[in-house]
C-alpha positions in Angstrom: -41.6 -52.5 138.8 -38.4 -52.1 140.9 -37.2 -48.6 141.9 -34.3 -47.2 140.2 -31.7 -45.3 142.4 -29.4 -42.7 140.9 -26.3 -42.0 142.5 -25.0 -38.4 142.1 -22.6 -36.1 143.8 -24.3 -34.1 146.4 -22.6 -30.7 145.5 -23.3 -31.1 141.9 -27.1 -31.9 142.5 -27.3 -28.7 144.8 -25.5 -26.6 142.3 -27.8 -27.7 139.5 -30.9 -27.4 141.5 -30.0 -23.9 142.8 -29.1 -22.8 139.2 -32.6 -24.0 137.9 -34.3 -22.3 140.8 -32.4 -19.0 140.2 -33.2 -19.0 136.5 -36.9 -19.6 137.3 -37.0 -16.7 139.7 -35.2 -14.4 137.1 -37.0 -15.2 134.0 -40.5 -16.3 135.4 -40.9 -14.1 138.5 -39.1 -10.9 139.2 -37.5 -9.4 136.0 -39.7 -7.9 133.2 -39.4 -8.8 129.7 -37.8 -6.2 127.5 -40.5 -6.6 124.8 -43.6 -5.7 126.8 -42.0 -4.4 130.0 -44.1 -6.8 132.1 -43.4 -9.4 134.7 -45.3 -12.7 134.2 -47.8 -12.0 137.1 -48.6 -8.6 135.7 -49.0 -10.0 132.2 -51.4 -12.7 133.5 -53.6 -10.5 135.6 -54.0 -8.1 132.5 -54.7 -10.9 130.2 -57.2 -12.7 132.5 -59.0 -9.4 133.0 -59.2 -9.1 129.1 -60.6 -12.6 129.0 -63.2 -11.8 131.7 -64.3 -8.9 129.5 -63.6 -6.2 132.1 -63.3 -3.3 129.7 -63.3 0.3 130.9 -66.9 0.7 129.8 -67.9 -2.4 131.7 -69.0 -2.9 135.4 -66.2 -3.4 138.0 -65.8 -7.0 139.0 -64.7 -8.3 142.6 -61.0 -8.5 142.9 -61.3 -11.8 144.6 -62.9 -13.1 141.2 -60.0 -11.7 139.1 -57.4 -13.1 141.6 -59.0 -16.5 141.6 -59.4 -16.7 138.0 -55.8 -15.8 137.3 -54.4 -18.2 140.0 -56.6 -21.1 138.7 -55.7 -20.6 135.0 -52.3 -18.9 134.6 -50.4 -18.2 138.0 -50.4 -20.9 140.7 -48.1 -19.2 143.1 -50.5 -17.9 145.7 -53.3 -15.2 145.9 -51.3 -12.6 147.8 -48.9 -11.8 145.0 -51.5 -11.6 142.4 -53.6 -9.2 144.5 -50.7 -7.1 145.3 -49.9 -6.9 141.7 -53.6 -5.8 140.9 -53.2 -3.2 143.6 -49.9 -1.7 142.4 -51.2 -1.8 138.7 -54.1 0.6 139.9 -52.0 3.0 142.0 -51.5 6.1 139.9 -48.9 7.3 142.5 -46.6 4.3 141.7 -47.1 3.8 138.0 -46.4 6.3 135.3 -49.6 5.2 133.6 -52.0 3.2 135.9 -53.4 0.1 133.9 -56.2 -0.8 136.4 -59.3 1.1 137.5 -59.8 0.2 141.1 -63.1 0.6 142.9 -62.7 0.8 146.7 -59.8 1.0 149.0 -56.7 0.3 147.0 -54.2 2.0 149.4 -52.8 5.4 149.7 -49.6 7.3 149.0 -49.0 7.5 152.7 -48.7 3.8 153.0 -52.1 2.6 154.0 -52.8 -0.8 152.7 -55.5 -2.0 150.3 -58.6 -3.5 151.7 -59.1 -7.3 151.4 -59.7 -8.5 147.9 -63.3 -9.5 148.9 -64.1 -5.7 149.3 -62.6 -4.2 146.4 -63.5 -4.2 142.6 -61.6 -3.5 139.5 -61.6 -3.3 135.8 -59.1 -2.3 133.0 -58.4 1.2 132.3 -58.9 2.4 128.6 -55.2 2.8 128.2 -54.5 -0.8 129.1 -57.3 -2.0 126.9 -56.3 -0.1 123.9 -52.6 -0.2 124.1 -51.8 -3.5 125.9 -54.5 -6.0 124.8 -55.5 -4.8 121.4 -54.9 -7.3 118.4 -53.8 -10.2 120.7 -55.0 -12.8 118.2 -53.1 -11.2 115.3 -49.8 -10.7 116.8 -48.1 -12.5 119.7 -47.5 -16.3 120.2 -49.5 -18.3 122.8 -48.1 -21.0 125.0 -49.4 -23.6 127.3 -50.2 -22.6 130.9 -48.7 -24.4 133.9 -50.8 -27.6 133.4 -51.4 -27.3 129.7 -55.2 -26.8 130.1 -55.2 -23.2 128.9 -53.2 -21.1 126.5 -51.7 -17.7 127.5 -49.6 -15.1 125.5 -46.0 -15.3 125.7 -45.9 -11.5 125.9 -48.6 -8.9 125.4 -48.6 -6.8 122.2 -47.9 -3.6 124.0 -47.7 -0.7 121.4 -45.5 1.7 123.7 -42.1 1.2 125.5 -43.8 0.1 128.8 -40.4 -0.7 130.2 -39.7 3.1 130.2 -43.2 4.5 130.8 -44.2 2.5 133.9 -40.7 1.3 135.0 -40.1 -1.8 137.1 -38.7 -2.9 140.4 -37.9 -6.5 141.3 -35.3 -8.6 143.2 -34.3 -12.0 141.8 -31.4 -14.4 142.9 -28.2 -12.4 142.7 -29.6 -9.6 140.6 -32.2 -6.9 140.7 -33.9 -4.4 138.5 -34.9 -0.8 139.3 -36.1 1.2 136.2 -37.7 4.7 136.8 -41.1 5.7 135.2 -41.1 8.2 132.1 -43.6 10.7 130.6 -45.7 8.9 127.8 -45.6 11.8 125.4 -41.9 12.3 125.8 -41.2 8.6 125.1 -43.3 8.6 122.1 -41.5 11.6 120.8 -38.1 9.9 121.3 -39.4 6.6 119.6 -40.6 8.6 116.6 -37.2 10.3 116.4 -35.3 7.1 117.0 -37.2 5.5 114.2 -35.9 8.1 111.7 -32.3 8.2 113.2 -31.4 5.1 115.1 -27.8 6.1 115.3 -28.4 9.3 117.2 -26.3 9.9 120.3 -27.6 9.7 123.7 -27.4 13.5 124.2 -29.7 13.9 121.1 -32.1 11.4 122.5 -32.3 13.4 125.9 -33.6 16.5 123.8 -36.9 14.5 123.4 -36.6 12.5 126.7 -34.9 14.7 129.3 -35.3 12.4 132.1 -37.6 10.2 134.3 -41.0 11.7 135.1 -42.2 10.2 138.6 -45.9 10.2 139.4 -45.2 11.9 142.7 -43.6 14.9 140.9 -40.7 16.4 142.7 -37.5 17.5 141.5 -34.5 15.6 139.9 -31.4 17.5 141.0 -28.7 15.8 139.1 -29.5 16.5 135.4 -26.0 16.5 134.3 -25.6 12.8 135.6 -28.6 11.5 133.6 -26.7 11.1 130.4 -24.4 8.6 131.8 -27.2 6.6 133.4 -28.9 6.4 130.0 -25.6 5.4 128.4 -24.8 2.6 130.9 -28.2 1.6 132.3 -27.0 2.1 135.8 -26.5 5.0 138.2 -28.2 7.2 140.8 -30.7 9.8 140.6 -31.0 12.5 143.2 -34.5 13.3 144.2 -36.0 16.1 146.1 -39.3 17.3 147.2 -40.9 20.5 146.1 -40.9 23.4 148.6 -43.0 26.5 148.5 -43.2 29.5 150.8 -46.6 30.8 151.7 -46.6 34.1 153.3 -49.0 35.1 156.1 -51.9 37.2 154.7 -52.2 39.1 158.1 -49.6 40.3 160.6 -50.9 37.6 163.0 -50.5 34.9 160.4 -47.4 32.9 160.5 -45.4 32.2 157.4 -45.7 28.6 156.0 -43.3 26.2 154.3 -45.4 23.9 152.2 -44.1 20.6 150.8 -46.5 19.9 147.8 -44.5 17.2 146.1 -42.3 14.3 147.5 -39.6 12.2 146.2 -40.7 8.9 144.7 -38.8 7.0 147.2 -40.7 8.5 150.2 -43.9 6.7 149.0 -45.6 4.8 151.9 -44.1 4.8 155.3 -41.6 7.5 154.2 -44.0 10.2 154.8 -44.6 9.4 158.4 -40.8 9.0 159.0 -40.2 12.4 157.4 -42.7 14.0 160.0 -41.1 12.2 162.8 -37.6 13.3 161.5 -38.7 16.9 161.4 -40.1 16.7 164.9 -36.7 15.3 166.1 -34.8 18.2 164.5 -37.2 20.6 166.1 -36.7 18.7 169.5 -32.9 18.8 169.2 -33.1 22.5 168.3 -31.6 22.0 164.9 -34.7 23.4 163.4 -35.3 26.4 165.8 -37.4 28.4 163.2 -40.2 25.8 162.9 -43.0 26.1 165.4 -45.5 23.5 164.1 -45.8 20.8 161.5 -49.0 19.2 160.1 -49.9 16.8 157.4 -52.8 18.1 155.4 -52.6 15.8 152.4 -55.8 14.6 150.9 -56.9 12.9 147.6 -56.1 16.2 145.9 -52.4 15.8 146.7 -49.6 16.1 149.2 -49.5 19.0 151.4 -47.2 18.9 154.5 -47.2 22.4 156.3 -44.3 23.7 158.4 -45.2 26.9 160.3 -42.3 29.2 160.7 -41.2 31.9 163.1 -41.3 35.4 161.8 -38.2 36.4 159.8 -37.1 32.7 159.6 -34.2 31.8 157.4 -36.1 29.7 154.7 -32.9 28.7 152.8 -31.3 27.4 155.9 -34.5 25.4 156.7 -34.6 24.0 153.2 -30.9 22.9 153.4 -31.5 21.3 156.7 -34.6 19.4 155.5 -32.7 18.2 152.4 -29.6 17.3 154.3 -31.2 15.6 157.4 -34.4 14.0 156.1 -35.6 11.8 153.1 -36.9 15.0 151.4 -33.7 14.6 149.4 -33.1 10.9 148.5 -31.4 8.8 145.9 -33.1 6.4 143.3 -30.7 3.6 142.3 -31.2 2.9 138.5 -30.3 -0.7 137.1 -32.2 -1.1 133.9 -32.2 -4.9 134.0 -34.6 -6.8 131.8 -35.0 -10.3 129.9 -33.8 -9.8 126.4 -33.8 -12.7 124.1 -34.4 -15.0 127.1 -31.4 -13.8 129.1 -31.2 -11.1 131.8 -29.3 -8.1 130.4 -28.7 -4.6 131.6 -29.9 -2.2 128.9 -29.1 1.2 128.2 -31.6 3.7 126.6 -30.7 2.6 123.1 -30.9 -1.2 124.1 -34.4 -0.6 125.4 -35.6 1.1 122.3 -34.0 -1.4 119.9 -35.7 -4.4 121.8 -39.1 -2.5 121.6 -38.9 -1.7 118.0 -37.8 -5.2 117.0 -40.9 -6.4 119.0 -43.1 -3.8 117.1 -41.8 -4.7 113.6 -42.5 -8.4 114.4 -45.9 -7.6 115.7 -46.7 -5.3 112.8 -45.6 -7.9 110.3 -47.9 -10.7 112.0 -50.7 -8.1 112.2 -50.8 -6.9 108.6 -50.1 -10.3 107.2 -53.2 -11.6 109.1 -55.2 -8.6 107.9 -54.0 -9.1 104.3 -55.0 -12.9 104.4 -58.4 -11.8 105.8 -58.9 -9.2 103.0 -57.7 -11.6 100.3 -60.3 -14.1 101.4 -62.9 -11.3 101.3 -61.8 -10.3 98.0 -62.1 -13.9 96.8 -65.7 -14.1 98.2 -66.9 -10.8 96.7 -65.5 -11.6 93.3 -67.5 -14.8 93.4 -70.6 -13.0 94.5 -70.3 -10.4 91.9 -69.9 -13.0 89.1 -72.8 -14.9 90.6 -75.0 -11.8 90.5 -74.2 -11.5 86.8 -75.4 -15.1 86.1 -78.0 -15.3 88.7 -80.4 -17.0 86.5 -78.1 -19.9 85.8 -77.4 -20.2 89.6 -81.2 -20.4 90.3 -81.6 -23.1 87.6 -78.7 -25.1 89.2 -80.2 -24.8 92.7 -83.7 -25.8 91.3 -82.3 -28.9 89.6 -80.0 -30.0 92.4 -81.1 -32.7 94.6 -78.9 -31.7 97.6 -76.3 -29.1 98.5 -73.3 -31.2 97.6 -74.5 -31.7 93.9 -75.0 -28.0 93.6 -71.7 -27.1 95.1 -70.0 -29.6 92.7 -71.6 -28.0 89.8 -70.7 -24.4 90.9 -67.0 -25.5 91.5 -66.4 -28.0 88.7 -69.1 -27.6 86.2 -70.5 -31.1 87.0 -73.9 -31.2 85.7 -74.3 -35.0 85.8 -76.6 -34.8 88.9 -78.4 -31.6 88.0 -81.8 -31.8 86.4 -82.5 -28.5 84.7 -86.2 -27.5 84.5 -85.6 -25.4 81.1 -83.1 -26.4 78.5 -80.1 -24.2 77.5 -78.4 -24.0 80.9 -76.3 -27.1 80.7 -73.5 -25.6 78.4 -73.2 -22.6 80.5 -73.1 -24.6 83.8 -70.3 -26.7 82.5 -68.0 -23.5 82.2 -68.5 -22.6 85.9 -65.3 -22.8 88.1 -66.0 -21.0 91.4 -63.7 -21.6 94.3 -64.8 -23.5 97.4 -65.2 -20.3 99.4 -67.0 -18.6 96.6 -69.4 -21.6 96.1 -70.1 -21.7 99.9 -70.8 -17.9 99.8 -73.1 -18.2 96.9 -75.1 -21.0 98.4 -75.4 -18.9 101.6 -76.4 -15.8 99.8 -79.7 -14.2 100.7 -82.2 -13.0 97.9 -82.1 -9.4 99.1 -78.5 -9.2 97.8 -80.0 -9.1 94.3 -81.5 -5.8 94.9 -79.7 -3.1 92.8 -78.6 -1.0 95.6 -77.1 -4.1 97.4 -75.3 -5.0 94.2 -73.7 -1.6 94.1 -72.8 -1.8 97.8 -71.2 -5.3 96.9 -69.1 -3.7 94.2 -68.0 -0.9 96.8 -66.9 -3.2 99.3 -64.9 -5.1 96.6 -63.1 -1.9 95.6 -62.4 -1.0 99.3 -61.1 -4.6 99.7 -58.7 -4.1 96.7 -57.6 -0.8 98.3 -56.9 -2.5 101.7 -55.0 -5.3 100.2 -52.7 -2.8 98.2 -52.1 -0.9 101.5 -51.3 -4.0 103.6 -48.9 -5.3 100.8 -47.2 -1.8 100.6 -46.7 -1.9 104.4 -45.3 -5.5 104.3 -43.0 -5.0 101.6 -41.5 -1.7 102.7 -39.9 -0.9 106.1 -40.4 2.8 105.6 -44.1 2.4 105.1 -44.1 0.0 108.3 -42.3 2.9 110.1 -44.9 5.4 109.1 -47.7 3.2 110.3 -46.0 2.7 113.8 -45.3 6.4 114.0 -48.9 7.3 113.2 -50.1 4.6 115.9 -47.9 6.2 118.5 -49.1 9.6 117.6 -52.8 8.8 118.0 -51.9 7.1 121.3 -50.2 10.3 122.5 -53.1 12.6 121.5 -55.5 10.4 123.6 -53.5 9.4 126.7 -50.5 11.7 127.0 -50.0 13.7 130.2 -48.2 16.8 131.2 -44.8 16.3 132.8 -44.8 16.2 136.5 -41.1 16.0 137.6 -38.9 19.1 137.2 -35.3 18.3 136.2 -32.5 20.7 137.1 -28.9 20.7 138.4 -29.9 21.8 141.8 -27.3 23.4 144.2 -25.7 21.0 146.8 -27.6 21.4 150.2 -25.1 22.9 152.6 -25.7 22.9 156.4 -23.0 23.2 158.9 -24.0 22.1 162.4 -22.8 24.2 165.1 -20.2 22.4 167.0 -21.6 20.7 170.2 -20.5 22.4 173.4 -18.4 20.1 175.3 -19.3 19.6 178.8 -19.3 17.3 181.7 -22.4 15.3 182.5 -23.4 12.3 184.5 -24.8 9.1 183.2 -27.1 7.4 185.8 -29.2 4.2 185.5 -31.6 2.6 188.1 -31.9 -1.1 189.0 -34.8 -1.3 186.4 -32.6 -0.3 183.5 -33.9 3.1 183.1 -31.2 5.7 182.3 -30.8 9.4 181.7 -28.1 12.1 181.4 -28.0 14.5 184.4 -26.2 17.9 184.4 -23.2 17.9 186.5 -24.3 20.8 188.7 -27.6 19.0 189.3 -25.7 15.9 190.3 -23.5 17.7 192.6 -26.4 19.3 194.4 -28.2 16.1 195.0 -25.2 13.7 195.0 -26.5 11.9 198.2 -30.0 11.2 196.7 -28.4 10.0 193.2 -26.0 7.7 194.9 -28.7 6.2 197.0 -31.2 5.6 194.1 -29.1 4.7 191.2 -27.1 1.5 190.5 -24.9 2.9 187.9 -23.4 6.3 188.0 -20.7 7.5 185.6 -19.3 11.0 185.1 -18.5 11.5 181.4 -18.2 14.2 178.7 -21.3 14.7 176.5 -19.3 13.8 173.4 -18.2 10.5 174.9 -19.9 7.0 174.3 -20.9 4.4 176.8 -19.3 1.0 176.6 -21.5 -1.9 178.2 -20.1 -5.3 178.8 -22.6 -8.2 179.4 -22.5 -11.7 180.7 -23.0 -13.1 177.2 -19.6 -11.7 176.2 -21.1 -8.8 174.3 -19.9 -5.2 174.2 -22.8 -2.7 173.5 -21.8 0.9 172.6 -24.2 4.1 172.7 -23.3 7.6 172.2 -24.3 9.7 175.2 -25.8 12.3 172.9 -28.4 9.6 171.8 -29.5 9.2 175.6 -32.0 11.9 176.6 -31.2 14.3 179.2 -33.4 14.6 182.0 -34.1 16.3 185.4 -33.7 14.5 188.7 -37.1 13.3 189.2 -37.7 12.2 185.4 -38.1 8.4 185.0 -35.6 8.2 182.1 -35.5 5.9 179.2 -35.0 2.2 179.1 -31.4 1.3 178.1 -32.8 -1.2 175.6 -34.5 1.7 173.6 -31.2 3.6 173.0 -28.8 0.5 172.4 -28.9 -3.1 171.3 -28.8 -4.2 175.0 -31.6 -6.7 175.6 -32.3 -6.7 179.5 -34.4 -9.8 179.3 -31.6 -11.9 177.9 -28.3 -10.5 179.2 -27.1 -8.9 182.4 -24.5 -6.0 182.8 -21.1 -7.1 184.0 -19.3 -3.8 183.9 -19.8 -0.4 182.0 -17.5 2.6 181.6 -17.2 5.7 179.3 -14.6 5.2 176.5 -12.6 8.2 177.4 -12.1 6.7 181.0 -11.4 3.3 179.6 -9.1 4.3 176.6 -5.4 3.5 177.1 -6.0 0.8 179.8 -5.8 -2.8 179.9 -8.9 -4.9 180.9 -9.0 -8.1 182.9 -11.7 -10.6 181.8 -12.8 -13.6 183.8 -15.5 -16.2 183.1 -17.7 -18.5 185.0 -15.5 -21.4 183.9 -12.5 -19.5 185.5 -10.8 -18.6 182.2 -9.0 -15.3 182.5 -7.1 -12.8 180.3 -6.0 -9.2 180.0 -6.9 -7.3 176.8 -5.8 -3.9 175.8 -8.9 -1.5 175.4 -7.7 -0.4 172.0 -8.9 -3.8 170.8 -12.5 -2.6 171.2 -12.3 0.5 168.9 -15.1 0.0 166.5 -18.1 2.0 164.8 -20.4 -1.0 165.4 -23.0 -0.6 168.0 -22.7 -4.3 169.2 -19.5 -6.5 169.0 -18.3 -9.7 170.6 -16.1 -8.6 173.6 -14.7 -12.1 174.3 -14.9 -15.6 173.0 -16.9 -18.0 175.3 -17.2 -21.8 175.3 -20.6 -23.2 175.4 -22.3 -22.8 178.6 -19.7 -20.2 179.9 -20.5 -16.7 181.1 -18.5 -13.5 181.7 -18.4 -12.7 185.3 -16.1 -9.8 185.7 -14.3 -7.1 183.7 -12.0 -4.9 185.6 -9.5 -2.2 184.5 -6.0 -3.1 185.4 -3.9 -0.3 187.0 -0.9 -0.5 189.1 -2.2 -3.5 191.0 0.4 -6.2 191.7 -2.0 -9.0 192.8 -5.3 -10.6 191.9 -7.6 -12.8 194.1 -10.2 -15.2 192.5 -13.2 -16.3 194.5 -15.3 -19.4 193.7 -18.9 -20.5 194.5 -17.4 -23.1 197.2 -15.8 -20.3 199.2 -12.4 -21.1 197.8 -9.8 -18.2 197.3 -6.7 -18.1 195.2 -4.2 -15.1 195.3 -1.5 -14.8 192.6 0.7 -12.1 191.1 -1.3 -10.3 188.3 1.8 -10.5 185.9 1.0 -14.3 185.5 -2.1 -13.3 183.5 -1.2 -13.2 179.8 -2.2 -10.3 177.5 -4.4 -11.6 174.8 -6.7 -10.6 171.8 -10.4 -10.1 172.6 -11.4 -13.2 170.3 -9.2 -15.6 172.5 -10.9 -17.6 175.3 -8.0 -16.9 177.9 -6.2 -19.2 180.3 -7.3 -21.1 183.3 -7.2 -19.0 186.6 -8.0 -21.4 189.2 -8.7 -25.2 189.2 -12.5 -25.8 189.8 -14.2 -28.6 191.4 -17.3 -30.4 189.9 -20.3 -28.0 189.9 -18.0 -25.2 191.1 -17.7 -21.8 189.2 -15.9 -18.6 189.5 -17.9 -15.8 191.3 -15.7 -12.7 191.8 -12.4 -11.2 191.1 -10.6 -8.7 193.4 -7.4 -6.5 193.2 -5.4 -6.9 196.2 -4.0 -3.3 196.2 -7.2 -1.8 195.5 -9.4 -3.8 197.8 -7.2 -5.1 200.5 -10.2 -5.8 202.8 -13.6 -7.1 201.8 -16.8 -8.0 203.6 -17.5 -11.6 202.7 -20.6 -13.2 204.3 -20.6 -10.5 207.1 -17.0 -10.9 208.0 -13.9 -8.9 207.1 -11.4 -10.7 204.8 -7.9 -9.4 204.5 -6.8 -10.3 200.8 -3.2 -9.0 201.4 -2.8 -11.5 204.3 -3.7 -14.5 202.0 -0.8 -16.7 201.0 0.5 -16.1 197.5 0.0 -19.0 195.1 0.3 -19.8 191.4 -2.2 -19.1 188.7 -4.0 -22.5 187.8 -3.6 -23.6 191.5 -6.5 -25.0 193.6 -6.8 -22.2 196.2 -7.6 -22.4 199.7 -11.0 -22.6 201.3 -12.1 -19.8 203.5 -13.6 -20.6 206.9 -16.5 -18.3 207.5 
């Protein structure tokens, strides 16, 4: 068969392919479904655990078995994402209601990772088993898996608004979702009230659901802003850790400031970062009242202890911690979910509506399935009761039939043509029989003990109960109010069994106010040795040891401590670093590598020139490159808040060889690698912007390059190859000339 080649526009194909990829990531990976509040991988893990019969009362099973089974049957996207999902579903410090019961090391709130899947075990929690997986066969649709070898549920029949209770976080293509967790009991109270009054305003809803409830506790400090978040589905929540003062019992004991709850955003590496930030504040003398800090957290909870000096200003310390560390942070809310097959940002009302529509659909399917089952039971019991009344006739038919088919035909249609009755008188009654197929089957399978009097009474009792259930199910299906009642009762039962007290306090906290004492402006000296180690010296210490410092350090710059250092490199980059970020040191201290306090990389670039900004401001800088391109740039062109910017534009293979501040100099001399010098007036160099390449300063021969730039007025005499060279005696030329070879 010949190949068929399709011709298409490349841009159109890329656009179509990327759109398909984007929609796949959005709907099938990163964004939860508004109905059950789960992402596909979460849904598949829970369903597979249910299929493996890993109930809360069953033994734990190896995580590797769960991951492998899920990947092989339902989620062929790699084991790491499945195991990570299993781990997160078990972490009660991340989920409002954990769904998996993990056995082994499943990570910690301080950022410790879980052990490998071959070492850990898991099973479902009772909450997940009862609320997420119950009545799967009676409610939701099942669809084919990725290779159509298995069936999996389109969604799980979750009986609570999981999107609110456990929240969700995910990043898709061009969009993301971030939904905070809420308290189960409060959400159920809201749903029950919403069923009765779906038109209630947001403010009234918040009487039942005052705000998110984070598993780490803490404080929500912007209570007044929550209504707008629930109205729009987006916004920012201000979170704070909980601080408590513990007074020393004895006079020798120090007072302590205890952090017992942390912001939800601090989970993981945030705790160690917080400890480092506090240590930095103490070292920089912004937290002078703190004498020690220790992390005493355990399985029982968070306990970070700050020991205080006697008579410390606790309120000031609190404000500094809130202002300068992640003890106060923001949680960005974007309640994005897949609603009716499309990503949509939902407000609180939208989430509740999608949840209730889903519940009505599930309840209708469930009670219709139960009704059909009870109607079938009713039909069978009617047949059995009727059979008990004519049991002699039934026995006569069975004794006279040659096979099961003949007996069944007689019971259903009164066909006695193949029945040979042992005793006369039964034929006429047999012709009147008209049992249904199900009744006839049940009669033929009936055991003799059913003819006992008590068993017949039990059969009649079951029949009455069956009639009662049929009436109840029909009542629920025909009347929405009755269905609402059933849903509310179900939610109330869930609340009684699984609800937990609220952990997060909600208030309108006062703004943390901390005014830093203005830094004392003083003169300092920046020094850096040939190995790239730098430090800040006090000016008086430098003056006392000037000769030693000048002999040991390559770069020495007098600056103000409020200034910033500007570093120009041969790669055409400008690195800037605040002098206050460079540690101060004594004369014999080694110092800190410049790479550690700036984006300068000593292994890839070399310093051409450095200066303090205040010394450089208002001047013009002469730039010269290896390919003899020169220009003059005003220093104001380098005003930026970025730590690293491009100082000049370089051609491929070119490097910056000189940066010189231009003063009152009248002439400039260029020196090449072939001992060629060219002197010309500095006015011939044009003033340009930093992103230009410049103009040619001297004509270079093959394999020749520019090596150095001199100012005639500033350096009239230089030592070149051990001989004096008088630059002011050189013959004046023109820029872009060939220059003259110097005989040395």
